[in-house]
C-alpha positions in Angstrom: 0.1 0.0 -0.2 1.3 3.4 -0.8 2.2 5.4 2.1 1.7 9.1 0.5 -0.6 10.9 -1.8 0.0 13.9 -4.4 -1.3 17.1 -3.4 -3.3 19.2 -5.5 -1.6 22.4 -5.2 1.2 23.9 -3.3 0.2 26.1 1.6 1.5 27.6 3.6 -1.5 25.6 2.6 -4.2 25.3 2.6 -3.9 28.3 1.9 -5.1 30.3 -1.2 -2.3 32.5 -1.0 -2.1 31.7 -4.7 -5.3 33.2 -5.4 -5.9 36.0 -8.3 -5.2 39.4 -6.9 -8.2 41.2 -6.4 -8.9 44.8 -5.9 -11.1 45.7 -2.9 -9.6 46.8 0.2 -10.0 45.0 3.4 -12.2 48.0 5.2 -14.6 47.6 2.9 -15.6 43.9 3.9 -17.1 43.1 7.2 -14.8 40.7 9.5 -17.7 38.1 9.6 -17.2 37.8 5.9 -13.6 38.0 5.6 -11.6 34.3 5.2 -8.0 34.6 6.5 -5.4 32.1 5.5 -2.1 32.2 7.7 0.9 29.8 7.4 3.5 29.6 10.4 6.9 28.1 9.9 10.2 27.7 11.3 13.6 25.8 10.8 14.9 26.3 14.1 12.4 27.2 16.6 14.0 30.6 17.2 12.1 32.3 14.4 8.9 32.2 12.9 8.1 33.1 9.7 4.8 34.4 9.0 2.5 34.6 5.5 -1.0 35.7 5.6 -3.7 36.5 2.9 -7.2 37.5 3.6 -10.0 36.9 1.4 -14.0 37.7 1.1 -16.6 35.5 1.2 -18.1 34.3 -2.0 -14.8 35.9 -4.1 -12.3 32.9 -3.2 -10.3 33.7 -6.3 -9.2 37.0 -5.1 -7.3 38.4 -2.1 -7.7 41.5 -0.7 -5.2 44.3 -0.1 -5.3 45.9 3.9 -7.1 48.7 3.5 -6.8 51.9 6.0 -7.3 51.1 9.7 -6.2 46.9 9.0 -3.2 45.5 10.1 -1.7 42.1 10.5 0.6 41.4 13.5 2.3 38.2 14.6 3.2 37.9 18.4 4.8 35.5 21.0 5.8 35.7 24.5 9.2 37.4 23.4 8.1 39.3 20.7 5.6 40.8 17.9 6.0 41.8 14.2 3.8 43.6 11.7 3.5 42.1 8.6 4.2 43.7 5.7 3.3 43.2 1.8 5.4 41.0 0.0 5.1 41.9 -4.2 3.3 39.6 -6.4 1.8 39.3 -9.6 -1.0 37.1 -7.9 -2.2 37.5 -4.9 -1.9 40.1 -1.8 0.7 38.6 0.7 1.7 39.9 3.8 4.6 38.1 5.7 7.0 39.0 8.5 9.6 37.3 11.2 8.7 36.9 14.7 10.8 35.7 17.9 9.6 32.4 19.5 9.8 30.9 22.9 10.0 27.5 24.2 6.0 27.6 23.9 6.4 27.5 20.1 3.0 29.4 20.2 2.7 32.1 17.8 -0.8 34.3 17.3 -1.7 36.2 14.2 -4.5 39.1 14.7 -6.1 41.0 12.4 -6.6 44.2 13.6 -9.0 47.0 12.9 -8.9 50.6 14.0 -11.8 52.6 12.4 -11.6 56.2 13.3 -14.8 58.8 12.1 -12.3 61.7 12.1 -10.0 59.7 9.5 -13.4 58.9 7.3 -11.8 55.4 6.7 -14.9 53.2 6.6 -16.7 51.1 4.0 -18.6 53.0 1.6 -22.6 53.3 2.2 -21.9 53.4 6.2 -22.1 56.1 8.2 -19.5 56.9 11.1 -21.4 55.4 13.9 -22.0 52.3 12.2 -17.7 51.6 12.2 -18.2 50.5 15.7 -20.7 48.2 14.9 -19.4 44.6 16.1 -19.7 43.3 12.7 -16.1 45.6 12.0 -14.7 44.4 15.1 -10.9 42.9 15.3 -10.3 39.4 14.9 -7.1 39.5 16.7 -7.1 35.1 18.5 -6.0 33.1 15.8 -3.2 30.8 17.1 -1.2 28.1 16.5 1.6 25.5 18.0 4.4 25.0 16.2 4.6 21.1 16.2 7.5 19.2 17.7 10.9 19.6 16.2 13.0 16.7 14.3 15.9 15.4 12.6 16.2 14.0 8.6 18.3 10.7 8.9 18.3 10.0 5.2 18.8 11.1 2.7 22.1 12.6 3.3 22.8 15.7 1.5 24.1 15.8 -2.1 22.9 12.3 -2.3 22.7 11.7 -6.4 19.7 10.1 -8.3 19.5 9.2 -12.0 16.2 8.0 -13.2 12.9 8.8 -12.0 12.5 5.2 -10.6 15.4 5.3 -8.3 14.0 5.2 -4.9 14.5 7.7 -2.3 14.1 6.5 1.1 13.2 9.4 3.6 14.0 8.7 7.4 13.6 11.5 10.2 13.3 11.0 13.9 11.3 11.5 16.3 8.0 10.5 14.4 4.8 12.2 15.6 1.1 10.3 15.2 -0.5 13.7 15.8 1.3 15.7 13.0 1.0 15.6 8.9 4.3 15.3 7.0 4.6 17.3 3.8 7.3 17.1 1.1 8.3 19.5 -1.3 10.8 19.8 -3.7 12.4 22.9 -4.8 14.1 22.9 -8.6 17.4 24.7 -8.6 20.2 25.5 -10.9 18.5 23.6 -13.3 19.8 22.9 -16.9 16.9 25.2 -18.5 16.4 28.7 -18.7 13.7 28.6 -16.1 13.7 26.6 -12.7 10.7 24.6 -12.9 8.2 25.2 -10.4 8.1 23.2 -6.7 6.1 20.2 -6.5 4.8 18.6 -3.2 3.4 15.1 -2.0 1.7 14.6 1.8 2.5 11.5 3.0 -0.3 9.7 4.6 1.2 9.4 8.6 4.0 10.7 10.6 5.6 7.4 10.9 9.6 8.3 10.8 9.8 6.6 7.3 8.4 6.9 3.6 10.2 5.1 0.5 8.4 6.7 -3.0 10.2 7.2 -6.7 12.1 10.8 -6.8 10.0 11.4 -9.6 6.9 11.4 -7.6 8.3 14.7 -6.0 9.8 16.1 -9.5 8.1 18.5 -11.4 6.6 16.5 -14.4 8.3 18.6 -16.7 11.8 17.3 -15.4 11.1 14.1 -15.8 9.8 14.2 -18.8 12.4 16.1 -20.7 15.4 14.7 -18.5 16.3 18.0 -16.8 19.4 17.7 -14.4 18.4 20.0 -11.3 19.5 20.4 -7.6 16.8 19.6 -5.7 15.9 21.4 -2.3 13.8 18.7 -0.5 11.7 20.3 2.4 10.0 18.2 4.9 7.4 19.8 6.9 5.7 18.5 9.7 2.0 20.3 10.3 -0.6 21.3 12.3 -3.8 22.7 12.2 -4.1 25.8 14.2 -7.2 27.6 15.6 -8.7 30.7 13.7 -10.5 33.7 15.8 -14.3 33.2 15.7 -15.0 36.7 14.3 -13.5 35.4 10.9 -15.8 33.9 8.0 -13.2 31.0 8.1 -9.9 29.8 6.4 -6.9 28.1 7.3 -4.0 28.1 10.2 -1.2 25.9 9.8 2.0 25.8 11.7 5.2 24.1 10.4 8.4 23.1 11.6 10.6 22.1 8.3 14.1 20.5 7.5 16.2 20.5 4.5 18.4 18.7 2.8 20.1 19.4 -0.7 19.9 16.3 -3.5 20.9 16.0 -7.2 19.2 14.9 -10.1 21.1 13.6 -12.9 19.1 11.9 -15.2 20.8 9.2 -17.5 19.9 10.2 -21.3 20.3 6.9 -23.4 
């Protein structure tokens, strides 16, 4: 029986961070109609990187940009950072880094501060309606990063020459309460453009999984015998809790480890 399945799309997950870019500011949307997609990940349990995007219910393929009075923050017991926009042709993504403590818990807050004097309120509403609970903040989305692990195999610089070559991925310790996701970033390929990353999700966090290297490679690389360096990232992921004031969305916490591989296909 196979121990994994190929995901339909890349976060993070979950996560509609690759939605089409919209043109609506967040302050035009009531909090109860906003879908938030948050991802928090770390590779060392010292610094957490946070990605966030907002969508409006019924407009799942368009991300909102932060309008006047709205902000996104990431917080821990030892630090706080305001998330800032990451340039993208496809979506409005806000990101930032925050220091972590031993609790491994990170809170993501969507804060709203509508002031009548600034007139930063949705069209069609008067100043008195700005204070209405439908435009309240959503400060209490939180996630605990899953426990750390170490990759045992494959070793850095392991080479593969055929898509049928088996890759045995081993890590320790295992954690039955988490999900493991593998992402392959294609780097320095023998082509004009490095192909997009590809991924698969393991069915269980058992400490080991074996699959053909071709299952994690971009199909263009396999079909055209393209040589690439592969940065293989293994993530242990857990779901968090979204603030009840939001319409819904996703919150994923992830601990990751990397290994650098080489795909050098033999051409017959």
